[in-house]
N, C-alpha and C positions, 0 to 999 in steps of 0.2 A: 404505534408503528413508527418505524424509522425508514426514511428514504435515503439511499446512497447513490450519488451520481458522480461518475468519474469523467475526467477529461485528460487529454494528452495521449501519448503513445505515438507509434508510427515507425518509420524505417530510419535507421541511423547506421552509419559506417562504424566499424570497429574502432574503439578509441574515442568515439564521440560521446555526446551528452544528451540527456533527455530528462524532462520533468513531467511527472504525473501529479495530477491534482484530484482531490475528492472532496465533495461537500455533502454533509449529512444534515437532514432536517427531520422534524417530527419530535417524538417524545424521547429526548436524549437526557438521561440522567447524568449528573455530574460524575458519577463513578463509571468510567468507561475507558476502554482501550481502543485506539484506532491503529490500523496497520495495513500492511500490504502483503499479499500472498501472490504466488505465481504458479502457473501450471504450464509446463512445456509439453509438446506433443508426445504422447505415449508415457507420460510420467504423472505422478501424483502431485496434487497441489502442495506447495511448500511455503513455509513462512519466509518472508524477506526481511521485514522490519516491523516493529510495533513501537508505539509510544503511549504512555499512560497519561491520564489527565493532569498529573503533576510533572510531566516532562521526562519521565524515565524511559530510556530507549533500549531496544534490544534488536540485534542484527544477526542474520545468518552469517556464518563464517565466510561464506563465498562472496559476500558483498561488503564486508567490513572494510572501511577505508575508501570505498568507492561510492557507496550510496549514503544519503543523509535523509532521515525522516524528520519532519517538523509538523507542528500543528498550531492552529489558532483556535483557542477555546471559545473566544467570543463569537467566532463565526462558524464554529463546528466544522472546520476544514482540516485536511491533512494533505501533505505533499511529500513526494519522494523525488529527490534530486539524484540523478544517476550520472556518474561520470566514468570515464575509462571503460566504456561498455565493451563487452566481449560477446562473441557469437553465442556462447552458452547462456547468456542472459535472455536470449530470445524466448518469449513465453507470452501467455495472456496474464496480465497483472490484474489482480482483484483487490479493491479496497474493502476493508472489513471494519465494522464498528461493533464492538462487543460491549453490551450494556450489562453491568454487574449488579445483581440484586443479592440479598442475603442468602437465599437458598438456590439461586439459579443464575445462569448467564444466558443472554440472548444474542445471537449473531445475526448481523445484517450485512449483505454483500452488495457491492456495486455490479454493474453489468459486465465488467471486464474490459481491459484496454490491451490491444495487441502491440507488443514491442518486438520489432525484428531488427536484429543486429547483423548486418551483412554488407559486404562490399559489392 
């Protein structure tokens, strides 16, 4: 089992910055991908950014150049630094840890962190 705990989130004005953090514990294999997803009201959950255990990153087009994902493999943590926030970034952000096995993958999710971008 893997436990995923998030911190951060809150209310920020347009153009502002915010940082989300996530810590994973438990049976974490070295082959894993950590990432952030978000779900806005009335919309489906969507990928924001992911980072593999070797540091390869992937971003949604809507956040490229504004969000930066990073991780600390020794501590099993992942962070999302968000700048130049827009009202459309308002959503519940979920941390995801994907454990990769030969024949399957297992997904573990954090509890969600609400980010509101509003003046």
